[in-house]
DSSP file (Angstrom, degrees, kcal/mol; ACC not computed):
  #  RESIDUE AA STRUCTURE BP1 BP2  ACC     N-H-->O    O-->H-N    N-H-->O    O-->H-N    TCO  KAPPA ALPHA  PHI   PSI    X-CA   Y-CA   Z-CA
    1    1 A M              0   0    0      0, 0.0    17,-0.0     0, 0.0     0, 0.0   0.000 360.0 360.0 360.0 132.1   -6.2    7.8   15.4
    2    2 A P        -     0   0    0      0, 0.0    16,-0.1     0, 0.0    17,-0.0  -0.201 360.0 -83.2 -67.5 164.2   -2.6    8.4   14.4
    3    3 A L        -     0   0    0      1,-0.1    16,-0.0    14,-0.1    14,-0.0  -0.436  53.5-112.6 -65.0 140.3   -0.2    5.6   13.6
    4    4 A P        -     0   0    0      0, 0.0    -1,-0.1     0, 0.0     3,-0.1  -0.309  35.9 -94.0 -76.9 160.4    1.3    4.1   16.8
    5    5 A P        -     0   0    0      0, 0.0     6,-0.1     0, 0.0     2,-0.0  -0.257  47.3 -91.0 -66.3 161.3    5.0    4.5   17.5
    6    6 A F        -     0   0    0      6,-0.1     6,-0.2     1,-0.1     2,-0.1  -0.322  40.2-116.4 -68.8 158.7    7.6    1.8   16.6
    7    7 A T    >   -     0   0    0      4,-3.3     3,-1.8    -3,-0.1    -1,-0.1  -0.198  42.3 -86.0 -78.5 178.4    8.4   -0.9   19.0
    8    8 A D  T 3  S+     0   0    0      1,-0.3    -2,-0.1     2,-0.1    -1,-0.1   0.630 130.0  55.6 -65.2 -12.7   11.8   -1.2   20.3
    9    9 A V  T 3  S-     0   0    0      2,-0.2    -1,-0.3     3,-0.0    58,-0.2   0.243 122.3-102.4-106.0  14.8   12.9   -3.2   17.4
   10   10 A G  S <  S+     0   0    0     -3,-1.8    57,-2.7     1,-0.3    58,-0.4   0.732  83.9 115.4  81.9  20.0   11.8   -0.5   14.9
   11   11 A E  B    S-A   66   0A   0     55,-0.2    -4,-3.3    56,-0.1    -1,-0.3  -0.810  70.7-103.5-115.7 160.1    8.6   -2.1   13.7
   12   12 A L        -     0   0    0     53,-0.5   118,-1.4    -2,-0.3    -6,-0.1  -0.415  53.4 -91.8 -67.9 152.0    4.9   -1.1   14.1
   13   13 A P        -     0   0    0      0, 0.0   116,-0.1     0, 0.0    -1,-0.1  -0.402  59.8 -76.4 -65.5 159.0    3.1   -3.0   16.7
   14   14 A E  S    S+     0   0    0    115,-0.2     2,-0.2   116,-0.1   118,-0.1  -0.197  94.5  50.6 -59.8 142.2    1.4   -6.2   15.4
   15   15 A G  S    S-     0   0    0    114,-0.3   114,-3.8   116,-0.1     2,-0.5  -0.719  90.3 -66.6 128.6-179.6   -1.8   -5.5   13.6
   16   16 A V  E     -B  128   0B   0     -2,-0.2     2,-0.5   112,-0.2   112,-0.2  -0.959  44.8-163.6-113.4 122.7   -3.3   -3.5   10.8
   17   17 A H  E     -B  127   0B   0    110,-2.5   110,-2.5    -2,-0.5     2,-0.3  -0.887  15.1-131.1-119.6 135.0   -3.4    0.3   11.6
   18   18 A A  E     +B  126   0B   0     -2,-0.5     2,-0.3   108,-0.2   108,-0.2  -0.586  38.1 152.5 -83.0 140.8   -5.7    2.6    9.5
   19   19 A A  E     -B  125   0B   0    106,-2.5   106,-2.9    -2,-0.3     2,-0.2  -0.962  43.7-103.7-157.0 160.3   -4.2    5.9    8.1
   20   20 A S  E  >  -B  124   0B   0     -2,-0.3     4,-1.6   104,-0.2   104,-0.2  -0.486  39.7-108.7 -80.0 160.7   -4.8    8.3    5.2
   21   21 A F  H  > S+     0   0    0    102,-1.7     4,-2.3     1,-0.2     5,-0.2   0.870 119.5  53.6 -55.8 -40.6   -2.4    8.1    2.3
   22   22 A E  H  > S+     0   0    0      1,-0.2     4,-2.6     2,-0.2    -1,-0.2   0.865 104.5  56.0 -67.6 -35.3   -0.9   11.4    3.2
   23   23 A E  H  > S+     0   0    0      2,-0.2     4,-2.3     1,-0.2    -1,-0.2   0.878 105.5  51.3 -60.4 -36.3   -0.2   10.2    6.7
   24   24 A V  H  X S+     0   0    0     -4,-1.6     4,-2.5     2,-0.2     5,-0.4   0.931 111.8  47.7 -68.9 -48.1    1.7    7.1    5.5
   25   25 A I  H  X S+     0   0    0     -4,-2.3     4,-1.6     2,-0.2    -1,-0.2   0.876 111.5  49.5 -57.2 -39.1    3.9    9.4    3.3
   26   26 A A  H  < S+     0   0    0     -4,-2.6    -2,-0.2     1,-0.2    -1,-0.2   0.900 120.3  36.5 -68.6 -38.7    4.5   11.8    6.0
   27   27 A R  H  < S+     0   0    0     -4,-2.3    -2,-0.2    -5,-0.2    -1,-0.2   0.816 133.4  20.0 -82.5 -29.3    5.5    9.2    8.4
   28   28 A F  H  < S+     0   0    0     -4,-2.5    -3,-0.2    -5,-0.2    -2,-0.2   0.499 110.3  70.3-119.5 -11.0    7.3    6.7    6.2
   29   29 A G  S  < S+     0   0    0     -4,-1.6     2,-0.2    -5,-0.4    -3,-0.1   0.167  91.4  55.0-106.8  19.7    8.3    8.6    3.1
   30   30 A T        +     0   0    0     -3,-0.1     3,-0.1    -4,-0.1     9,-0.0  -0.776  64.8  74.9-135.3-176.4   11.0   10.9    4.4
   31   31 A G  S    S+     0   0    0     -2,-0.2     2,-0.3     4,-0.1    -2,-0.1  -0.058 100.1  31.0 104.1 -29.8   14.4   10.5    6.4
   32   32 A S  S  > S-     0   0    0      1,-0.1     4,-1.7    37,-0.0     5,-0.1  -0.964  80.1-113.6-152.0 160.0   16.5    9.2    3.5
   33   33 A E  H  > S+     0   0    0     -2,-0.3     4,-2.1     2,-0.2     5,-0.1   0.839 118.7  53.9 -65.4 -32.6   16.8    9.5   -0.2
   34   34 A R  H  > S+     0   0    0      2,-0.2     4,-2.9     1,-0.2     5,-0.2   0.917 108.1  50.7 -73.0 -39.0   15.8    5.8   -0.5
   35   35 A R  H  > S+     0   0    0     34,-0.4     4,-2.7     2,-0.2    -1,-0.2   0.879 110.1  48.7 -58.9 -38.4   12.6    6.5    1.6
   36   36 A T  H  X S+     0   0    0     -4,-1.7     4,-2.0     2,-0.2    -1,-0.2   0.953 113.2  48.2 -68.1 -47.3   11.7    9.4   -0.6
   37   37 A E  H  X S+     0   0    0     -4,-2.1     4,-1.5     2,-0.2     3,-0.3   0.935 113.1  47.2 -62.2 -50.3   12.3    7.2   -3.8
   38   38 A V  H  X S+     0   0    0     -4,-2.9     4,-2.0     1,-0.2     3,-0.5   0.932 109.5  56.3 -63.4 -43.6   10.1    4.3   -2.3
   39   39 A A  H  X S+     0   0    0     -4,-2.7     4,-2.5     1,-0.2    -1,-0.2   0.869 104.4  51.1 -44.2 -46.4    7.5    6.8   -1.4
   40   40 A E  H  X S+     0   0    0     -4,-2.0     4,-2.0    -3,-0.3    -1,-0.2   0.799 106.7  53.3 -72.0 -27.6    7.2    8.0   -4.9
   41   41 A R  H  X S+     0   0    0     -4,-1.5     4,-2.2    -3,-0.5    -1,-0.2   0.887 110.1  49.2 -65.3 -38.6    6.8    4.4   -6.1
   42   42 A L  H  X S+     0   0    0     -4,-2.0     4,-2.4     2,-0.2    -2,-0.2   0.879 109.9  50.8 -70.4 -37.8    3.9    4.0   -3.6
   43   43 A R  H  X S+     0   0    0     -4,-2.5     4,-2.8     2,-0.2    -1,-0.2   0.904 110.5  50.3 -57.6 -44.2    2.4    7.3   -4.9
   44   44 A R  H  X S+     0   0    0     -4,-2.0     4,-2.4     2,-0.2    -2,-0.2   0.892 111.1  47.7 -64.7 -38.7    2.7    6.0   -8.4
   45   45 A I  H  X S+     0   0    0     -4,-2.2     4,-2.7     2,-0.2    -1,-0.2   0.926 110.5  51.6 -63.1 -44.7    1.0    2.8   -7.5
   46   46 A R  H  X S+     0   0    0     -4,-2.4     4,-2.5     2,-0.2    -2,-0.2   0.897 111.1  49.1 -56.4 -46.5   -1.8    4.6   -5.7
   47   47 A D  H  X S+     0   0    0     -4,-2.8     4,-2.4     2,-0.2    -1,-0.2   0.898 110.8  48.5 -65.5 -38.8   -2.3    6.8   -8.7
   48   48 A L  H  X S+     0   0    0     -4,-2.4     4,-1.5     2,-0.2    -2,-0.2   0.937 111.1  51.4 -63.7 -46.2   -2.5    3.9  -11.1
   49   49 A A  H  X>S+     0   0    0     -4,-2.7     5,-0.8     2,-0.2     6,-0.7   0.903 109.7  48.2 -56.7 -43.3   -4.9    2.1   -8.8
   50   50 A I  H ><5S+     0   0    0     -4,-2.5     3,-1.9     1,-0.2    -1,-0.2   0.953 109.3  54.7 -61.9 -47.7   -7.1    5.1   -8.7
   51   51 A G  H 3<5S+     0   0    0     -4,-2.4    -1,-0.2     1,-0.3    -2,-0.2   0.719  94.7  67.5 -57.7 -24.8   -6.9    5.3  -12.4
   52   52 A S  H 3<5S-     0   0    0     -4,-1.5    -1,-0.3    -3,-0.2    33,-0.2   0.766 103.4-132.0 -68.2 -22.3   -8.0    1.7  -12.8
   53   53 A G  T <<5S+     0   0    0     -3,-1.9    -3,-0.1    -4,-0.6    -2,-0.1   0.556  87.4  78.2  85.7   9.3  -11.5    2.8  -11.4
   54   54 A G      < +     0   0    0     -5,-0.8    27,-3.2    30,-0.1     2,-0.3   0.377  52.4 131.7-133.1   4.4  -11.8    0.0   -8.8
   55   55 A L  E     +C   80   0B   0     -6,-0.7    25,-0.2    25,-0.2     3,-0.1  -0.472  17.3 166.2 -71.7 125.2   -9.5    0.9   -5.9
   56   56 A D  E     -     0   0B   0     23,-2.9    68,-0.4     1,-0.4     2,-0.3   0.821  65.1 -37.8 -95.9 -49.9  -11.2    0.5   -2.5
   57   57 A R  E     -C   79   0B   0     22,-2.0    22,-2.7    66,-0.1    -1,-0.4  -0.952  53.1-122.6-160.9 177.2   -8.2    0.8   -0.2
   58   58 A M  E     -Cd  78 125B   0     66,-1.4    68,-2.7    -2,-0.3     2,-0.4  -0.891   6.6-152.6-127.9 158.3   -4.5   -0.2    0.1
   59   59 A I  E     -Cd  77 126B   0     18,-1.5    18,-2.9    -2,-0.3     2,-0.4  -0.966  15.2-165.8-129.9 111.9   -2.6   -2.2    2.6
   60   60 A V  E     +Cd  76 127B   0     66,-3.6    68,-3.4    -2,-0.4     2,-0.3  -0.792  20.4 148.1-104.8 143.3    1.0   -1.3    2.9
   61   61 A F  E     +C   75   0B   0     14,-3.2    14,-1.0    -2,-0.4     3,-0.4  -0.857  23.2  61.9-151.7-176.9    3.5   -3.6    4.7
   62   62 A G  S >  S-     0   0    0     -2,-0.3     3,-1.1     1,-0.2    12,-0.0  -0.424 102.4 -25.4  87.9-155.2    7.0   -4.7    4.8
   63   63 A S  G >  S+     0   0    0      1,-0.3     3,-1.4    -2,-0.1     5,-0.3   0.793 123.3  72.5 -65.0 -27.9   10.3   -2.7    5.4
   64   64 A F  G 3  S+     0   0    0     -3,-0.4    -1,-0.3     9,-0.3    -2,-0.1   0.867  99.1  47.2 -55.8 -39.9    8.8    0.5    4.1
   65   65 A V  G <  S+     0   0    0     -3,-1.1   -53,-0.5    63,-0.1    -1,-0.3  -0.186 101.5  80.2-103.7  46.6    6.7    0.8    7.3
   66   66 A T  B <  S-A   11   0A   0     -3,-1.4   -55,-0.2     2,-0.2   -56,-0.1  -0.686  96.0-100.6-124.1-174.2    9.5    0.1    9.7
   67   67 A A  S    S+     0   0    0    -57,-2.7   -56,-0.1    -2,-0.2   -57,-0.1   0.513  76.6 131.8 -89.7  -2.6   12.3    2.4   11.1
   68   68 A K        -     0   0    0    -58,-0.4    -2,-0.2    -5,-0.3   -58,-0.0  -0.245  52.7-148.4 -48.2 123.8   14.7    0.8    8.5
   69   69 A A  S    S+     0   0    0      1,-0.3   -34,-0.4   -38,-0.1    -1,-0.1   0.878  89.4  39.0 -57.2 -43.0   16.6    3.7    6.7
   70   70 A E  S    S-     0   0    0    -36,-0.1    -1,-0.3   -35,-0.1    -6,-0.1  -0.637  77.4-169.0-117.1  67.6   16.9    1.8    3.5
   71   71 A P        -     0   0    0      0, 0.0     3,-0.1     0, 0.0   -33,-0.1  -0.210  20.6-137.3 -58.5 147.0   13.8   -0.1    2.7
   72   72 A K        -     0   0    0      1,-0.1     2,-0.2   -34,-0.0     0, 0.0   0.956  69.0 -43.9 -74.7 -41.6   14.2   -2.6   -0.2
   73   73 A D        -     0   0    0     36,-0.0     2,-0.4    35,-0.0    -9,-0.3  -0.756  66.2 -79.5-157.0-157.8   10.9   -1.8   -1.8
   74   74 A V  E     - e   0 108B   0     33,-0.8    35,-2.5    -2,-0.2     2,-0.5  -0.970  31.4-156.1-121.9 137.3    7.2   -1.2   -1.1
   75   75 A D  E     +Ce  61 109B   0    -14,-1.0   -14,-3.2    -2,-0.4     2,-0.4  -0.974  21.6 173.1-124.8 127.2    4.9   -4.0   -0.5
   76   76 A V  E     -Ce  60 110B   0     33,-2.5    35,-2.2    -2,-0.5     2,-0.6  -0.979  28.8-155.8-139.2 134.8    1.1   -3.4   -1.1
   77   77 A V  E     -Ce  59 111B   0    -18,-2.9   -18,-1.5    -2,-0.4     2,-0.6  -0.967  19.6-152.4-106.5 118.0   -2.1   -5.2   -1.2
   78   78 A L  E     -Ce  58 112B   0     33,-3.4    35,-2.6    -2,-0.6     2,-0.8  -0.774   3.7-155.6 -86.9 127.0   -4.6   -3.4   -3.4
   79   79 A V  E     -Ce  57 113B   0    -22,-2.7   -23,-2.9    -2,-0.6   -22,-2.0  -0.899  16.2-163.7-104.7 115.7   -8.2   -4.1   -2.3
   80   80 A M  E     -Ce  55 114B   0     33,-3.6    35,-2.6    -2,-0.8   -25,-0.2  -0.742  26.5 -98.1-105.5 150.4  -10.3   -3.5   -5.2
   81   81 A R  E >   - e   0 115B   0    -27,-3.2     3,-2.2    -2,-0.3    35,-0.2  -0.245  34.5-115.4 -61.9 148.7  -14.0   -3.1   -5.2
   82   82 A D  T 3  S+     0   0    0     33,-1.8    -1,-0.1     1,-0.3    34,-0.1   0.806 116.5  58.0 -60.7 -31.2  -16.0   -6.3   -6.0
   83   83 A D  T 3  S+     0   0    0     32,-0.2    -1,-0.3   -29,-0.1     2,-0.2   0.464  76.9 131.3 -80.5   3.4  -17.4   -4.6   -9.2
   84   84 A F    <   -     0   0    0     -3,-2.2     2,-0.9   -30,-0.2   -30,-0.1  -0.369  45.7-155.4 -60.9 125.8  -13.8   -4.0  -10.5
   85   85 A D    >   -     0   0    0    -33,-0.2     3,-0.9    -2,-0.2     4,-0.5  -0.843   9.2-171.2-107.8  98.4  -13.5   -5.2  -14.1
   86   86 A L  G >  S+     0   0    0     -2,-0.9     3,-1.9     1,-0.3    -1,-0.2   0.904  84.6  55.0 -56.6 -45.9   -9.9   -6.1  -15.0
   87   87 A P  G 3  S+     0   0    0      0, 0.0    -1,-0.3     0, 0.0    -2,-0.0   0.718 108.4  51.8 -63.9 -19.6  -10.4   -6.5  -18.7
   88   88 A A  G <  S+     0   0    0     -3,-0.9    -2,-0.2     2,-0.1    -3,-0.0   0.449  85.0 121.5 -87.0  -6.0  -11.9   -2.9  -18.8
   89   89 A C  S <  S-     0   0    0     -3,-1.9   -37,-0.1    -4,-0.5     5,-0.1  -0.379  76.1-102.8 -55.5 128.1   -8.8   -1.5  -16.9
   90   90 A P    >>  -     0   0    0      0, 0.0     3,-2.2     0, 0.0     4,-0.8  -0.235  31.9-118.8 -46.4 138.4   -6.9    1.2  -18.7
   91   91 A P  G >4 S+     0   0    0      0, 0.0     3,-0.7     0, 0.0     4,-0.4   0.830 112.0  59.0 -49.6 -37.3   -3.7   -0.3  -20.2
   92   92 A E  G 34 S+     0   0    0      1,-0.2     3,-0.2     2,-0.1   -40,-0.1   0.689 106.0  48.6 -68.9 -16.3   -1.5    1.9  -18.2
   93   93 A C  G X4 S+     0   0    0     -3,-2.2     3,-2.1     1,-0.1     4,-0.4   0.626  86.5  90.8 -94.0 -12.9   -2.9    0.5  -15.0
   94   94 A A  G X< S+     0   0    0     -4,-0.8     3,-1.5    -3,-0.7    -1,-0.1   0.785  71.2  71.4 -55.8 -31.4   -2.5   -3.1  -16.1
   95   95 A V  G >  S+     0   0    0     -4,-0.4     3,-1.2     1,-0.3     7,-0.4   0.782  86.5  65.4 -60.0 -25.0    0.9   -3.4  -14.6
   96   96 A L  G <  S+     0   0    0     -3,-2.1    -1,-0.3     1,-0.2    -2,-0.2   0.760 100.4  52.1 -66.2 -28.6   -0.6   -3.3  -11.1
   97   97 A F  G <  S+     0   0    0     -3,-1.5     2,-0.4    -4,-0.4    -1,-0.2   0.198  95.5  72.2 -97.4  15.5   -2.3   -6.6  -11.7
   98   98 A D    <>  -     0   0    0     -3,-1.2     4,-2.9     1,-0.2     5,-0.2  -0.938  69.2-155.0-135.0 108.4    0.7   -8.6  -12.9
   99   99 A H  H  > S+     0   0    0     -2,-0.4     4,-2.6     1,-0.2    11,-0.3   0.898  92.0  44.5 -44.8 -58.8    3.1   -9.4  -10.0
  100  100 A R  H  > S+     0   0    0      1,-0.2     4,-2.4     2,-0.2    -1,-0.2   0.822 112.5  50.6 -63.3 -36.9    6.1   -9.7  -11.9
  101  101 A R  H  >>S+     0   0    0      2,-0.2     4,-4.2     1,-0.2     5,-0.7   0.913 109.2  53.4 -61.4 -48.0    5.5   -6.6  -14.1
  102  102 A A  I  X>S+     0   0    0     -4,-2.9     4,-2.3    -7,-0.4     6,-1.2   0.950 110.6  46.3 -57.7 -47.2    4.9   -4.6  -10.9
  103  103 A D  I  X5S+     0   0    0     -4,-2.6     4,-0.8     4,-0.2    -1,-0.2   0.941 119.4  40.6 -66.0 -39.3    8.2   -5.7   -9.4
  104  104 A D  I  <5S+     0   0    0     -4,-2.4    -2,-0.2    -5,-0.2    -1,-0.2   0.934 129.1  27.5 -73.8 -40.2   10.2   -5.0  -12.6
  105  105 A E  I  <5S+     0   0    0     -4,-4.2    -3,-0.2    -5,-0.1    -2,-0.2   0.798 133.4  28.5 -95.9 -29.9    8.5   -1.9  -13.6
  106  106 A L  I  <<S-     0   0    0     -4,-2.3    -3,-0.2    -5,-0.7    -2,-0.1   0.545  92.2-126.9-104.4 -13.0    7.3   -0.3  -10.3
  107  107 A G  S  <<S+     0   0    0     -4,-0.8   -33,-0.8    -5,-0.8     2,-0.4   0.860  70.7 119.7  61.9  39.4    9.9   -1.7   -8.0
  108  108 A A  E     -e   74   0B   0     -6,-1.2     2,-0.9   -35,-0.2    -1,-0.2  -0.981  66.7-135.9-137.2 141.9    7.0   -3.0   -5.7
  109  109 A S  E     +e   75   0B   0    -35,-2.5   -33,-2.5    -2,-0.4     2,-0.4  -0.866  45.3 172.7 -90.1 101.3    5.8   -6.3   -4.4
  110  110 A D  E     +e   76   0B   0     -2,-0.9     2,-0.3   -11,-0.3   -33,-0.2  -0.877  15.4 179.8-123.2 155.7    1.9   -5.8   -5.0
  111  111 A F  E     -e   77   0B   0    -35,-2.2   -33,-3.4    -2,-0.4     2,-0.3  -0.924  12.0-147.6-136.8 155.1   -0.9   -8.0   -4.7
  112  112 A W  E     +e   78   0B   0     -2,-0.3     2,-0.3   -35,-0.2   -33,-0.2  -0.985  15.8 171.0-135.8 152.3   -4.5   -7.6   -5.3
  113  113 A V  E     -e   79   0B   0    -35,-2.6   -33,-3.6    -2,-0.3     2,-0.3  -0.907  32.3-111.6-142.1 170.7   -7.9   -8.9   -3.9
  114  114 A R  E     -e   80   0B   0     -2,-0.3     2,-0.4   -35,-0.2   -33,-0.2  -0.800  23.6-157.2-105.2 150.4  -11.5   -8.0   -4.3
  115  115 A S  E     -e   81   0B   0    -35,-2.6   -33,-1.8    -2,-0.3   -32,-0.2  -0.995  15.8-163.7-128.3 122.9  -13.7   -6.5   -1.5
  116  116 A A  S    S+     0   0    0     -2,-0.4     2,-0.7   -35,-0.2    -1,-0.1   0.642  77.7  85.7 -74.8 -14.3  -17.4   -6.7   -1.4
  117  117 A N  S    S-     0   0    0    -35,-0.0     2,-0.7   -36,-0.0    -2,-0.0  -0.754  71.5-155.4 -88.0 115.7  -17.3   -3.8    1.2
  118  118 A H        -     0   0    0     -2,-0.7     2,-0.2   -37,-0.1   -62,-0.1  -0.819   7.4-166.5 -96.1 114.8  -17.2   -0.5   -0.7
  119  119 A S        -     0   0    0     -2,-0.7     3,-0.0     2,-0.1   -38,-0.0  -0.559  23.5-129.2 -85.8 171.6  -15.5    2.4    1.3
  120  120 A T  S    S+     0   0    0     -2,-0.2     2,-0.4     1,-0.1    -1,-0.1   0.366  85.9  61.9 -96.0  -0.9  -16.1    5.8   -0.1
  121  121 A S    >   -     0   0    0    -65,-0.2     3,-1.2     1,-0.1    -1,-0.1  -0.974  53.2-167.2-139.9 117.4  -12.5    6.9   -0.1
  122  122 A S  T 3  S+     0   0    0     -2,-0.4   -66,-0.1     1,-0.2   -65,-0.1   0.315  86.0  76.8 -83.6  12.9   -9.6    5.4   -2.0
  123  123 A S  T 3   +     0   0    0    -67,-0.1  -102,-1.7   -66,-0.1     2,-0.4   0.348  68.0 111.4 -98.9   5.8   -7.3    7.4    0.1
  124  124 A R  E <   -B   20   0B   0     -3,-1.2   -66,-1.4   -68,-0.4     2,-0.4  -0.609  48.0-174.5 -78.2 133.7   -7.7    5.0    3.0
  125  125 A V  E     -Bd  19  58B   0   -106,-2.9  -106,-2.5    -2,-0.4     2,-0.4  -0.995  18.9-148.7-131.6 139.5   -4.6    2.9    3.7
  126  126 A G  E     -Bd  18  59B   0    -68,-2.7   -66,-3.6    -2,-0.4     2,-0.6  -0.871  12.5-154.4-100.3 138.8   -4.0    0.1    6.1
  127  127 A V  E     -Bd  17  60B   0   -110,-2.5  -110,-2.5    -2,-0.4     2,-0.4  -0.943  11.5-142.5-117.5 116.5   -0.4   -0.1    7.5
  128  128 A G  E     -B   16   0B   0    -68,-3.4  -112,-0.2    -2,-0.6  -116,-0.2  -0.642  10.7-152.2 -83.6 129.6    0.6   -3.6    8.6
  129  129 A G        -     0   0    0   -114,-3.8     3,-0.5    -2,-0.4  -114,-0.3  -0.311  51.9 -52.0 -87.1-178.3    2.8   -3.9   11.7
  130  130 A A  S    S+     0   0    0   -118,-1.4     2,-0.4     1,-0.3  -116,-0.1   0.281 136.4  10.5 -40.1 -38.2    5.2   -6.8   12.3
  131  131 A R  S    S-     0   0    0   -116,-0.0    -1,-0.3     0, 0.0    -2,-0.1  -0.877  97.5-154.7-100.4  74.2    3.2   -9.9   11.7
  132  132 A A        -     0   0    0     -3,-0.5  -116,-0.1    -2,-0.4    -4,-0.1  -0.298  13.4-116.3 -70.7 140.8    0.2   -8.0   10.3
  133  133 A A        -     0   0    0      1,-0.1    -1,-0.1     2,-0.1  -118,-0.0  -0.254  48.9 -76.9 -62.7 160.2   -3.2   -9.5   10.5
  134  134 A G    >   -     0   0    0      1,-0.1     3,-1.6     3,-0.1    -1,-0.1  -0.056  42.5-102.9 -59.8 162.7   -5.0  -10.4    7.1
  135  135 A A  G >  S+     0   0    0      1,-0.3     3,-1.5     2,-0.2    -1,-0.1   0.786 115.7  66.8 -55.8 -34.4   -6.6   -7.9    5.0
  136  136 A G  G 3  S+     0   0    0      1,-0.3    -1,-0.3     3,-0.0    -2,-0.1   0.605  91.6  62.6 -61.2 -15.9   -9.9   -8.9    6.1
  137  137 A S  G <  S+     0   0    0     -3,-1.6     2,-0.4     2,-0.0    -1,-0.3   0.419  89.9  77.9 -93.1  -1.5   -9.3   -7.6    9.5
  138  138 A W    <         0   0    0     -3,-1.5   -12,-0.1    -4,-0.1  -121,-0.1  -0.890 360.0 360.0-115.8 142.0   -8.8   -4.0    8.5
  139  139 A R              0   0    0     -2,-0.4    -1,-0.1   -20,-0.0    -3,-0.0   0.242 360.0 360.0-144.5 360.0  -11.5   -1.5    7.7
């Protein structure tokens, strides 16, 4: 199912909406130079998360997934597989698991959690609408 249209105030409807990574980039990563820049940050985060070997899915929220022309940054929850081994993570991916470093080096507010539910595709993305439901409600 495609992502829903924005509400009258330029936000997605409340909830968590499933989408492929490419759908998220196509919908939110164009329209201004800033959006393109932030989309590239998100792509870098996704690539690093895949490189960590433990990405199950991502949840993207905040101003990037609104109609705002100039989002400040990208906000992401990385849902890692339950068997993800942080100490074994490649050094170049470690920035994702340190909130301050991610903010400084990637220009992103990122968080991570473990999931015992393994999806088969790390290209699955949840997009949080205006008061998004918690990560556990999206599959």
